DRENMARMI-566313 format. One record per residue (C-alpha): x, y, z. Coordinates in steps of 0.001 Angstrom, whole numbers, plus 524288, in hexadecimal, padded with zeros to 5 digits. Example, Ala and Ser with C-alpha at 12.3 -4.5 7.8 and 13.67 -1.06 7.14 Angstrom:
BEGIN
8300C7EE6C81E78 835667FBDC81BE4 
! end
This chain:
BEGIN
2BF432C2F068633 2B68E2B73F68610 2AFA02AD5368D23 2B9BA2A31469444 2C5592A85A689F0 2D1D52AC8168CB0 2D2B52BA1D68D90 2D89F2C16068189 2E22B2CA9868995 2E6992D44B67DB8 2DA532D54D678D4 2DBAD2E310682B4 2E7252E62C679D7 2E2752E1D566D95 2D9692E84566342 2CE322E122661B2 2CD092D8B46565C 2C1332DD3864D9D 2B4A02D4B56506A 2AB202D0BB64542 2A2602D22C65605 2A3112D862660F1 29EDE2CB5F6640D 2AD552C30366178 2B7462C1D1669C5 2C41E2C0B266577 2CDF42BD0866FE0 2DD1F2BC5D66F3C 2E2142B260679FB 2ED692B57A68010 2ED652B2B868CAF 2E2A02ABD469687 2DE8C2B09A6A259 2D79D2A7FC6AD1A 2CAC62AB7D6AD17 2C2DC2AB816BADF 2B2DA2ABAE6B976 2B0112BB176B6D5 2B9582B8CD6A833 2B2CA2AC456A554 2A5832B4656A69A 2ACB32BED669B93 2A44D2BDF16918C 29C632B48E692C8 28F052BC476917A 292B62C3CC68628 290812BD2E679AB 29F152BDC4671FB 29FF42B9AE66452 2A68D2ACD366A72 2994F2A93C67151 291E92AE0966643 2987A2A2E465BCD 295C6297046646E 2874229AAC66865 2840A29C2C659CA 286DD2965064A08 2928229728643D4 2892B29D8F638DA 27F1F2A813642E8 28E582AAF164A2F 2945C2B02D63D72 288022B683636FE 2890C2BD62643DF 297B62C30B6412D 2942A2C4E563259 287F12CD126359E 290AA2D41C63ED1 29B012D85263642 292212DB2762AFE 2855C2E0A563473 27DA82D7B562D51 272772D1D663473 271BA2C282637D8 2671B2B9DB63191 25B222B789638B0 260812A8D663E1A 26C362AD5F63F6F 267C22B7286482D 25D852AE5D6518C 269BF2A52A65272 272472AED26574F 266522B77666130 264D92A808665A3 271322A35C669A2 273EB2B1796708A 267AF2AF46679DF 26B1C2A30867B78 2782C2A7A667F7A 272642B1E668637 269322A9DE68F40 2744E2A1E869326 279672AEB4699CF 26C5F2B0296A003 267D32BB51697E4 2577F2BB01697BD 2575E2C8F768C95 25E9C2CEA16842D 25FF72DCA167FC0 266492E56467413 2708E2EF1567C9D 270A62FC3B675FE 276B1308E567A0E 26D923146D676FB 2727C3227F67650 26E6032590683DB 26D9C331E468E23 27B7233667693BE 2775D330A16A0B6 27963321B069E7D 27CD93229168E9A 284F13137D6901B 2796230DB26934F 275AF302A4689DC 266A03015A68550 260992F4456858D 24FF92EC0868687 252E12DF0568B29 24B032D3FC683E8 248AC2C6CD688BE 24E402B93368046 23FD72B5526800A 2352B2B61867266 228962AEE066E34 22C0D2A39B6641A 226EA2A87B65876 22AA429A2165297 2210C294BD65ADA 215CD28DD565445 20DA42938A65E5C 215E929FA666288 209482ADA566043 202B62A24D66BD6 2028B2A8816790E 20AC229C6D67D0E 2134529F76672A3 223B429A0F6760F 22C102A4CD67BD2 239E92A23B67AFA 245242A7B167DF1 24D972AA826724C 251A12B66F66B84 24FEE2B93E65B5A 25D1F2BC3E652BC 254F72CC7864FB7 254C12CEFF65E9C 2625E2CA4E660F0 265822D6046595E 25E612DFDF65B19 252D52E6336611C 24A262F1F866184 2455B2FAE366C04 23F453094566CF4 24B523112666DC2 241CC31DF666CC9 245733235567B76 254F6321826785E 25B6932F0767506 25BE53308A66623 25F1333FC4661FB 2530333B8E659A5 257E8330C26523D 249B932ECE654C3 23C8B3334F653B7 232C83321E65FEF 22CD93278E65AC9 235CD321C0657BC 23CA23161265F57 242F03095565BF5 2503D3083265D6B 2567F2FA1765AA7 2616D2F46A66259 269392EBF465A61 2734A2E1A265E0F 284232E57665D0D 286FD2D74965850 295212DF5965BEA 293322DEB2668F9 291CB2D2D16726D 283592D1526779F 285222CC8D687E3 27C372C6A0692BC 27B0E2CCF269EB7 270672CEC46A872 269542C42E6A1AA 267F22CDC169452 26F882CC9F687E6 274472D7FB6826F 2767C2DBE267512 27FD52E9796749C 276BA2EE40666EC 273AC2FBD565F1B 269923048B65F81 2634B30947653EB 2567A3121F6513D 24E9430D046479D 25394317B063DD2 2620D3114764124 2659431AC664A71 26FF531652651E7 268A731BFD65F6C 273BE313736677F 2840B3160B66C11 2860930947663B0 2818D30B3B657DE 28B713154365383 2951F30E4D65999 294F23042365127 2919330C54646B2 2A08C313216481B 2A5D4305A564916 2A35D3026E63E5D 2A7EB30E7B63836 2B60D30E0763F90 2B455302EC637C0 2B1383056A62AA6 2BB7A312126293C 2C5F3309D5633CA 2C48D2FD036290D 2C7AF3086361BF2 2D23130FE76245F 2D9553012B6279E 2D9DE2FE716190F 2DF9030978615BE 2EC543082E61F39 2EB852FA64617C8 2E3AE2F2E462241 2D8302EA066206A 2CDFE2E78862A36 2C0242E21562BAB 2BD202ECB9634D9 2C3482F5CA64070 2BCE92F47664C48 2BB532FDF665876 2BECF2FA6D665A5 2BF1A300CF671C1 2C1692FC6A683B6 2B8A4306A5689F5 2BCC330C9269900 2B07730DB26A16B 2B3CA314FA6ACDA 2A98F318FB6B7EE 2A698319266C3BB 2A081311DC6D0DA 29BD23174D6DBB1 28FF63138B6E703 283FD30E2E6E031 27ABD311C46EF17 2827431E916ED2F 2810F322356DC70 2736A320F16E03C 2736532CDF6E668 278E9334926DDE7 26DED3376B6D4E0 277583413A6CBCC 280353324D6CA4B 272AB328BA6C7A6 26C52334806BE21 27A7D338C36B6B1 284873301B6B8FC 28BFB33A926C186 28C82341876CC80 288053510F6C93B 28BBC355BC6D788 296FE3504B6E0C3 2A207356196E874 2AE78351BB6E4CE 2B2BF346086F02C 2BC2D346E06F7B4 2C63E340516F05F 2C48933F356E193 2CE56336436D6EF 2D89D342326D9FF 2E29F3353D6E144 2DDA432D896D5D3 2DB163255C6E0BF 2D17931BBD6D7EB 2D8C431A8B6CCCF 2DE1930C846C92C 2DC0330A966D8F7 2D2F62FD176DAE2 2C4A62FEA56D933 2BDBE2FD806E690 2BA942F09A6EB3F 2A9FC2F4826E664 2AFD72F6F56D983 2B8FF2EB756D95F 2AC212E2F86DA95 2A2D92EC606CFB8 2AF502E9426C5EF 2AFEA2DBCA6C8C7 2A1CB2D94A6C6C1 2A21B2E4C66BA48 2AD4C2DADA6B2A0 2A6012D04F6B40D 29AA82D4BF6AF20 2A0AF2DA2F6A29E 2A8DB2CE1D6A1DA 29CCD2C72669FD2 2970B2CF966941B 2A4472CF3A68E24 2A8B22DE6669225 2B5FA2DCAC694D7 2BA532E3496A0AD 2C63B2E35B6A3AD 2CBBF2EE0B6A980 2C5552F4CC6B7D7 2CBA13012C6BD84 2CA1730D8D6C75A 2CB0E31A5D6C0E2 2CDCA326FC6C620 2C19932B226CB3F 2BE843261F6D8D7 2B50231C0E6D7BC 2B7B431D0A6C852 2BB7E3100D6C17A 2BE213081D6B34F 2BD2E2FB6C6ACFD 2BE622F99269D47 2BC662ED92693C7 2C5FF2E88568883 2C2272EFE667D6E 2B8F22EB04672C1 2B1B52ED386659F 2AA512FBDF668FD 29EFB2F8ED667E5 2A0232EE966722B 2A64A2F60567A48 29BDA3003967A2A 294142F56467DCD 29B7D2EEA46867D 29CF22FC2368EDD 28CF52FD4069008 28D0A2F2AA69571 2970F2F34A69DB0 2924A300FA6A365 2862F2FB626A694 28CD12ED1F6ABA2 291B52F8286B4F4 2885C2FE896BA8C 2827C2F0FD6BD0C 28D372EC456C3DB 28F382F8646CDF2 283142FA246D1D6 2827C2EA8A6D570 28FEA2EF086DC9A 288A22F9546E1A1 28E583046E6DA5B 28BD730DE56CFA1 292E430F486C384 2955C31B846BE97 29B0831D866B06E 2969032D486ACDD 2A26E3339F6A7F9 2A12333B606B448 299553385E6C177 2A1A4340F56CA22 2A86834C016CB22 2B5E6350596C821 2BAA73403B6C827 2BE7D339996BD39 2B199335936B4D0 2AF6A32A636ADF9 2B48C3270969FE3 2B67831AA9693B6 2C0B431DA968C99 2BDF4314D467F77 2C9FF30D7567AEC 2C7EB30DEF66D6B 2CE8030759661AB 2CE25300D165330 2D1D92F48E64E46 2D0F32EBE2640E7 2CB892E02363DEA 2D7EE2D8096418F 2D9042DFE264EB1 2E4562EA2064973 2E3092F5C86521B 2E1C73022464BFF 2E7AC30A4465799 2F40B3003B659BB 3000A307E0654BF 304F92FBC664C3A 311B42F51564988 313D32F73663A58 3127030506632A1 305382FFA162E3F 2FF012FCBD63A1A 302A630B9863F38 30069310DE63517 2F14230D876354A 2F2BD30F506451B 2F61D31F4A64110 2EAA931D6663629 2E2C831956641B4 2E7573237B64BA5 2E6BB32F93641F6 2D74B329F96401F 2D4663299764DD3 2DBBC3374C650E7 2D29033C1F64768 2C7A03390464AC0 2C9AD33FB3656AA 2CE9A34B1265209 2C28F34CD66460C 2B8763455565033 2BB423495D65DF2 2AFC534FD865D4A 2A61E3410965B4C 2B46633B0466696 2AE0C347ED66F51 29FD5344FC66B58 2A1DF3378566FEA 2A3E333B0767D30 29D2434431680C3 292D834315689A1 28F9F34D3269509 2956B3419869FD1 2A27F34141697CE 2A31E350D869535 2A5483509D6A513 2AFC4346CC6A39B 2B82F34C3069866 2C633352CF69B83 2C355350E96A861 2CF3434F7D6A91B 2CB283404F6AA5E 2C6FB33E6D69D1C 2C95E344ED68FA8 2C84A351ED68A45 2BDB53556B6803C 2C7303574A6769D 2C69334AC266F0E 2D6D33460A66C93 2DE5933CA566AB3 2EB07338576701B 2F64732EF566AB1 3007132FD2671FC 30E7D3378C67067 3149F32F3B6692C 307F432C4365E7E 3047E33BC665D68 3118B33C316591E 310D83329464F79 30577337C864BE1 307A4345226492E 315E33418B641E3 30CCC3364D63A0C 302433428F635B8 30C9A34BD663131 3127E342CA626DD 319BC338C362E12 31818328AF62ECB 30C2A3259C634DA 3156B319FB63922 31F9A3165F6433A 3168931B7B64FA7 31D723143A65C6D 319A9317B266BA8 31D0E320796722E 323B0319D267BD7 32326308BE67A63 32B193056368488 3250B2FFF068FD3 3258B3079069C31 32F0E3040F6A456 3288B303FB6B3E5 33710304AB6B8EC 339D22FBBD6C2A7 33A612EB6C6BDDA 32FA02E7916C5F1 325E02ECEF6BDD5 327622E81F6AB9F 327B42F2516A338 31A0D2F72669F7F 314122F8E36919C 313C9305D868B24 305F530984684A9 30C5D30FCA6748C 306B231D7167B6D 303FD3238A688E3 2F5653268568BAC 2EF093325C68B71 2E20B333E969672 2DE7034134691CC 2DC0933DB2682A8 2CD1233AA267F36 2D2E13315367462 2E13432A9E6782F 2E7E73221F66F09 2EDF831887677A7 2F55930CF16706F 2E9B53046366A6A 2DD3030AE666B52 2D79E3185F66CE5 2D20A31CE6679C7 2C4A93270E67A86 2C8DD32B7B687C9 2BC433364568805 2AF7532BD368783 2A70132D12692F6 2A622322A569E5E 2964831E8169A97 2963F322E368CF7 2917F3183B68265 29E353199A679F7 2985B3153166F50 29799322BF66E9F 2A4763283966F3F 2AB0F31A8866452 29FD931E0E65CF1 2A69132DE265D2C 2B28F3256D65C90 2B21331D0B65222 2AA8032776648FD 2B5BD332726480F 2C0CB3262B646DA 2B6F131F9163D35 2B7F432E2863441 2C64B32E5B636AC 2C8CA323F4630E6 2C00D326086246A 2C862330B1624DE 2D2A532B30624CD 2CFC532148618B9 2C72B32C2F61031 2D7F23336361065 2DEF33262E6098F 2D30B3260A5FFF3 2D34B3322A5FCAB 2E074331525F862 2EB853349060424 2F3A932976608CF 2F3AC322F4613DA 2FED8328F961C23 2FA11336EA61845 2EABA3337B61A93 2EE503308162887 2F6B733A3D62B93 2ECC134276625A7 2E24833D3462FA9 2EDB333C4A63BD4 2F18E34D14638DD 2E39734FBA63C3A 2DF983473D644A5 2EC0234A5E64E54 2E4E03590465348 2DB7534F0165A59 2E8903484C65EC5 2EF1534C8766F54 2F81134687676A2 2F7FC34CF2683AF 2F0083532868C7A 2E163353246865A 2DEB6358C7695EB 2E69E3654D69181 2E05A3719E68EDB 2EBCF371A1684AB 2E6EB3679567D7E 2DA9B36B6167E02 2DBA237A8967A30 2E6483744666D1B 2DD53368906691B 2D2D137272667C5 2DA4137FA6663A2 2E50C378EA65B2B 2DF2236BD0657A9 2D20C36C5B65452 2CBD63630A65E4E 2BC173642866554 2BBAB3662D67265 2AFA03612C673CF 2AD0D365C168533 2A0E335D6868516 293DC357A768174 2907C361FC67A72 29B613681C674B6 29BB935A5166DFA 28CC23580D667A6 28D613618C65CB0 2984635B5C65753 2929F34DE165518 287CC35424649DA 2945535C6964403 2935B35559636AB 2A08734E8663533 29B3D344056405A 290053423A6384C 2961A3416162D9C 2A030336C2631D7 293413314263B63 28D8032FBB62E02 298F332BEC62781 29C8F320E462F10 28FBC31CBD62F2F 290B331FAE6403E 28370327EC64026 278E832DBA63838 27A9D33CED63B35 26E2033D0C64082 2725C334E56495E 27C2033FAD64D41 274C9346EC64E36 26C9033F05657FF 276283399C6629F 27AB134A07663AA 26E5134C776666F 26E7F3433E66EE6 27A773461A6746F 2745A351E967835 2690334FFC67D31 26FA134322687F3 27B2334F2668C46 26F07357E768F14 2654A34F2B69708 272C434B1F69D96 27474357E56A3A7 2695B359E66A815 2678134DBC6AB6B 2739D350DA6B5AD 26ED635E7E6B793 261CA35A1C6BAD5 2685634EB96C46A 26EE63589F6CA67 265E4361046CDBE 25E19357A56D4EA 26B7A354316DCF3 26B32362246E0BA 25EF4365466E3F3 2592035A306EA76 2663B3546F6F05F 26F8C35DDF6F224 26A5536A6D6F58B 261373660B700B3 26C9B35FE270534 275ED36DE370656 267B33711070CEC 268C436768719DB 2771D3660071A8A 2771A3790F71ABC 26D903763D72517 277FE36F9672DE4 281D2378DE72DE8 2872138334738DC 28662390A973492 292C039206737BB 296E53864F72FB4 28E45385D97248F 2997E38F4171D10 296A138EC370EC6 28D5B3864570BCC 2801C38EA270B7C 288DF392936FFEB 28C9A3854B6F8A4 27E6B380EA6F9BF 2789138A966F2A1 27F9A38B056E7C3 27D0F37C7B6E836 26D34383166E559 2717738D2F6DE9E 27653385006D370 26EC9378E76D2D7 264763844E6D096 26D6B388886C735 26D6237ADE6C096 25E4D379226C13D 26090386B66B81F 268D0380A06ADE3 2606C373076AE9A 2554437B236AB64 25BC23810C6A1FC 25E16375BC69A1E 2514D371576958C 24C983808369013 257423802F68925 251E337E4867B02 25AF637C7966EB5 261073718666992 2657736502673DF 274B036AA567280 26DF43770B67781 26AC236ED4682E0 275E3368C068552 28088371A7683D9 276A637A5B69006 278E236CC96967A 284AE36F94694D4 2885C37ADE69943 27E15381616A00D 27912374296A88F 2840636CE36AC1B 28B9F37A566AF5D 2804837C226B9DA 281FF36E666BCFD 290D9372246BE45 28DA537CD56CA19 282073759A6D0DD 28C5736A246D22E 2972A372966D76E 28F18377D26E160 2886736D826E85A 29918365F56E52B 29BDC370C96EFF5 290E436EE86F7E9 292D73606B6F91E 29E94365816FD89 2991536B7670BF4 28B683652670C90 28CF73593671780 28DBA34DB671299 2811F3486F71739 279B0352987127C 27E5C34E7870521 27506347BC6FBDD 27C7A3410F6F34B 2891E338206F441 2952533F266F1EF 2A11633DD46E928 2A8D733A456F75A 29D0E32CD86F854 29B76329F16E8FB 2A926327A66E637 2AED3322496F26E 2A46C319FB6F9DE 2A3A130D896F241 2B458310926F271 2B3D730992701D5 2AADF2FD716FEC3 2B0152F0CC6FFB7 2A3A82E9396FF86 2A2A62DEEF709E6 2A7C62D1DF701DA 2B4982D7017012A 2B4EF2D61970F8F 
! end
C-alpha cells in the first residue's frame, strides 16, 4: 500500500513478486478506493523503494540494489549520498535521532522486545579549517558508515557462552531489505546483531541465513523440475492475538506486571462458554484503541487490515497483509511495542503472553507462510497444467518430509515456558508436529506415493456453496476445509504454522521451519542428482513425508497414540523435553551445511533456552510467593476474624491449606538453587518440582478466593480484569 496510491486489492490473494530489496513496492491497480485522512498517511513514515528512488541519484539507487542482491558494500561516496538523503527524509518527518533496531535473544518475559541506542544527527565538521578548536562547527548529518552499522557493548546480553567475560564488542548492521521508518522523532533501521567474532546474538541473523538457504535449495530443486528462477523467497502473514484489560487493575496485579500472566485467580462467573466475545463488536474503549492502532501502524508501513474479537473475554486479534519473512517479523515486534503505547494511551494494558488467564484461551500468533519464485509464482498452489502440478506435489512432499524428519525443530521453534501452557489445550495444536493437506489432497498424495500419477489433483469439492435462498449469492469454496487442530495445515496457497506463541519473536520458529524445508528440498535434489528419475524421487520423499500427514482430529487420544507408536513421530510435551534435540547430530549437521548456525552457535542457543526456562519459572514462583505471603494470607486472616463461628464453615481448613502450600512452594523454590549439575538439570527441576508446587499453591489460593469476602481480597479478580472495561463507553460517545 503505497502513499497516495490506489489500493492493490488482489495483492493479498497473490504471492508477493520477488523483490531485490524489501524496500520495493509493487502494485497491481485493480480497484481505486477513495482514501480518508488515515489512508492518505499510509506508509508516509516508512522509507519505501518508491521514495528512495526519488531522493537519491540513479547511480546510488542502482548501486544500492546491486549491493543488496550480491551482498557487497557500496562505495564510500555512494553510502554518504544515501545517508544524506535518508537523514533529510527523516528530518522532514520530525526525526532528530536515529537507532539501529536489533532483536537480541532475551529471557522468556519480554522475549520479543527490540534493542536500540539513540544517536543524534549531530557531528563535528571535520572538513572545516579549524575543526580542532573548541568552536569547531557542529553539523546535523550522518555518514554512510553510521547509516549502515553501529557498535555497542553487548556484554550484558545473554550469550550462551558465545563470548568470554572480557569480550564485549557487538555490532548492529542494517538489514537493507527491511524498510527504515520514523516514529516518535527517531529514524529506526532494523538490523542484525552479531559479536566481534561474527556469531549471531539475535533473532534476525539466523532468519536471514535461513532465507538464503531456502532460496539456494529452492532454486536448485526448481531447476530439476524445469523452472529457471533467480531466487525463491519466503513470505508470511502473522495473526497477533492479545488481551486488553484496564491498566489501573493491571498495575494492582504483581503477577501480570512481572510475568505477563495471572499466577492466581479463580474462574470468572462467566468465561468463554457462551462464545459471547467471539467476533462480537469490540466495546467502545477497545474500538478507540483499534482506531488509533491502525493509523499508527499504517503510518510506518504496517498493513493492518483485519481486527476482531477472539474467543475469550477481553481477547482480540489483528493481522496485516503478508510480506517477506524478515520484514513481517520486524514489523510484528514493532507493532507489539506500538500496541503497548496505544493501550496505555487509552488506560488499557495489552497482554500478549500465551496464557494470561487460567482456563481461558491463550494467545497464539499463526504464521501463514509460503514460498514464491522470482516471477511471483506460488510453490504451494496446485497449478492448472501437468508441469505446475508436478512442481506443487514436489514441494508438498518437501514440506511433509520436513515435518516428518525435523518435527523436533518445529517443536523447538515454539518451545517456551509460556507456550507450554497453551499447546494441546483444546485451543492450540498439540505438541506432536503434523501436516494437514485436506482429504482429497491427502488421498492424491497417497496414490502418487504408491505409483499413481503425480498430476491430476482436484479439489474435494470446487462447487460454490449454495446458501439455500435467493437473497444470498453462491459462496466460493476453498479447495479443502480448514483444520484448526493441526500444527501445520495447508490453506490452499500457503501453510499455517498455528502453534507459534503470542509473545514470541517469530524469527526463531521461522528459522527452524525454513531450515527443515531447505533440508528436504536438498534431499530431493540429491536423489535426482544421484540418478533417480524426477517422479521416482518425488514419490520416495512423499512416502516418507506422509507419515506426518493427518487429516483428522489432532486433539484425539487415538491420533496421539498412533502418531508415536505407529508413525514414529515425536511427542515432546514441554520445552525441557524438546531442548535436548536441538543439539542432535542431525540438526547440527543441517544447520552447518545450510549456513544457518555453526555447531557452537547451536550449543549456545540451547544453553540460553535452558537458562531462560529456569529463570522464567523462578521469577513466577518468586512473584507468586510474594503475592501469597504479603497479600493473600494477611487478607484471609482478617477475613476469618469477621465470621461468627456458626457461619465460618470450612474456611479455617481451606485458609490453612493456603499457608501449607505456600510453605511447600517456598521449599521447592529454595531447592531450585541447590540442584547443582547442568542447566538442563535445573530446568528439569523447575519443570517438575517447582511447577507442581506452584500449581498446588494456586489451587489452594483459588479455592480460598471463592470463600473470602470481596472487600478483603487484595488483588483484582478475573471478573474485574476481564469485564470492568467492557462497559466503559467514554464521555465522547454521548
